[in-house]
C-alpha positions in Angstrom: -0.5 20.5 53.9 0.4 17.5 51.7 -3.0 15.9 51.9 -5.0 18.4 49.8 -6.3 17.9 46.3 -3.5 19.9 44.8 -0.8 17.6 46.2 -2.2 14.6 44.2 -1.8 16.3 40.9 1.3 15.3 38.9 3.9 18.0 38.1 4.3 19.5 34.7 7.5 17.5 34.2 5.7 14.3 35.0 2.9 15.1 32.6 5.4 15.9 29.8 7.3 12.7 30.4 4.1 10.7 30.4 3.0 12.4 27.2 6.3 11.6 25.5 6.2 8.0 26.6 2.6 7.7 25.4 3.5 9.3 22.1 6.5 6.9 21.7 4.4 3.9 22.6 1.7 4.9 20.1 4.4 5.4 17.4 5.8 2.0 18.2 2.4 0.4 18.0 1.6 2.2 14.7 4.9 1.1 13.2 4.3 -2.5 14.3 0.8 -2.4 12.8 2.2 -0.9 9.6 4.8 -3.7 9.4 2.1 -6.4 9.8 -0.1 -4.7 7.1 2.9 -4.5 4.8 3.7 -8.2 5.3 0.2 -9.3 4.4 -0.4 -6.6 1.8 0.1 -9.1 -1.0 -3.2 -10.8 0.0 -5.1 -7.5 0.0 -3.6 -6.7 -3.4 -4.6 -10.0 -5.0 -8.1 -9.7 -3.5 -8.3 -6.1 -4.9 -7.3 -7.4 -8.3 -10.2 -9.9 -8.2 -12.6 -7.4 -6.8 -11.8 -4.8 -9.5 -12.5 -7.3 -12.2 -15.8 -8.5 -10.5 -17.1 -5.0 -9.7 -16.1 -3.5 -13.0 -16.6 -6.2 -15.6 -14.8 -5.5 -18.9 -12.2 -7.1 -21.1 -9.4 -5.0 -19.7 -10.2 -5.9 -16.1 -10.4 -9.6 -17.1 -6.6 -9.3 -17.4 -6.5 -8.5 -13.6 -8.6 -11.5 -12.8 -6.5 -13.9 -14.8 -3.3 -12.3 -13.4 -4.6 -12.8 -9.8 -5.7 -16.4 -10.5 -2.4 -17.3 -12.0 -0.5 -15.8 -9.0 -2.8 -17.5 -6.5 -3.4 -20.9 -8.0 -0.1 -22.1 -9.6 1.5 -24.1 -6.8 5.2 -23.6 -7.9 4.9 -19.9 -7.6 5.1 -18.1 -4.3 2.2 -15.7 -4.4 3.9 -13.1 -2.4 7.1 -13.0 -4.5 5.1 -13.3 -7.7 3.0 -10.3 -6.9 5.9 -8.3 -5.7 8.0 -9.0 -8.8 5.1 -8.1 -11.1 4.0 -5.1 -9.0 5.7 -2.4 -11.2 3.7 -3.7 -14.2 0.6 -4.0 -12.1 0.8 -0.4 -10.9 1.3 0.9 -14.5 -1.6 -1.2 -15.8 -3.9 -0.2 -12.9 -3.1 3.5 -13.3 -3.8 3.2 -17.1 -7.1 1.6 -16.3 -7.9 4.3 -13.8 -7.1 7.0 -16.4 -9.3 5.2 -19.0 -12.1 5.0 -16.5 -11.8 8.7 -15.8 -11.9 9.7 -19.5 -14.8 7.4 -20.2 -16.7 8.7 -17.1 -16.7 12.3 -18.5 -19.8 13.6 -20.3 -19.5 15.5 -23.5 -20.3 15.4 -27.2 -16.6 15.1 -28.3 -15.7 12.4 -25.8 -15.9 8.7 -26.6 -19.1 6.9 -25.5 -19.0 4.3 -22.8 -18.5 1.0 -24.6 -18.3 -2.6 -23.3 -14.5 -2.6 -24.0 -14.0 -0.3 -21.0 -16.8 -0.8 -18.5 -20.5 -1.7 -18.7 -22.3 0.8 -16.4 -26.0 0.5 -17.0 -27.1 1.0 -13.4 -24.3 3.3 -12.2 -25.0 7.0 -11.9 -22.4 8.1 -9.3 -19.1 7.8 -11.2 -17.0 9.6 -8.7 -17.6 6.8 -6.1 -16.4 4.2 -8.5 -13.3 6.1 -9.5 -12.5 6.5 -5.8 -12.9 2.8 -5.3 -10.5 2.1 -8.2 -8.1 4.7 -6.7 -8.2 2.7 -3.4 -7.3 -0.4 -5.4 -4.4 1.4 -7.0 -3.2 2.5 -3.6 -3.1 -1.1 -2.5 -1.0 -1.9 -5.6 1.2 1.0 -4.8 1.8 -0.4 -1.3 2.8 -3.7 -2.9 5.3 -1.8 -5.1 6.6 0.0 -2.0 7.1 -3.3 -0.3 8.9 -4.7 -3.4 11.2 -1.8 -3.4 11.8 -2.0 0.3 12.6 -5.7 0.1 15.0 -5.0 -2.8 16.8 -2.3 -0.8 17.1 -4.6 2.2 18.5 -7.4 0.1 21.0 -5.0 -1.5 22.2 -3.6 1.8 22.5 -7.1 3.2 24.6 -8.1 0.2 26.7 -4.9 0.6 27.2 -5.6 4.3 28.2 -9.3 3.6 30.8 -8.3 1.0 32.2 -5.3 2.9 31.4 -5.4 6.6 33.2 -2.2 7.4 30.9 -0.1 5.1 27.6 -1.0 6.7 26.4 2.7 7.1 27.1 3.7 3.5 23.6 3.0 2.3 22.0 6.3 2.9 18.4 5.1 2.6 18.8 2.3 5.1 20.6 4.6 7.5 17.8 7.2 7.1 15.1 4.6 7.6 16.8 3.2 10.7 17.3 6.6 12.3 13.7 7.7 11.5 12.2 4.7 13.3 14.7 4.4 16.1 12.9 5.1 19.3 
C-alpha cells in the first residue's frame, strides 16, 4: 500500500514549504545580484556618459564626454566617489538633454528645426528608438543617484549610531530597509 505511485508524491505542506524556500532563495539571489550591480553601477554610468556622447554627437553631449574623461582619468579623484557626488547634477543635465531631444525630434512647422547644436541626425529615421536609448542612459544615471543617496543615508545612520548608541532604530528609512530585506 505504500509502494504505489501516489505514495512518492510530496504532500501539499511539503510543496508549499519548498515553494516558500525556493521563493526566499530566489529573492536572496536577486538581492545579492542587485547589490553587486549597484556597487559597479558607477562604471556603467561612466560608460553610458561616453556612449551617449559618441552615439549622439553634439556640443551638449560633448560635456558628458569631458565629464566622464575627467572622472575616469584624473588619478587623485576616486571615480566612484566623484561620479556619486556629481550624480544629482548629472541626472538633471541628462534629463534636460532628453527633453531637448524629445522636443527636437517632433515634426511640425512651428517647432525648431534640428540643428547641429542639439544632434546631427542625417541617417536616423526612427527617433523613438534613440529616445529610448537615451532614457536607458538616464536610468543608469538615476541608479547612480540612488546609490549616492543610499550611501549618504548609511553614513548618516552610522554617525547617529556612533554618537547615540541607544537610538539605533530611530532612523525610519534604515529600519524599513532592514525589515524589507530581512529573510
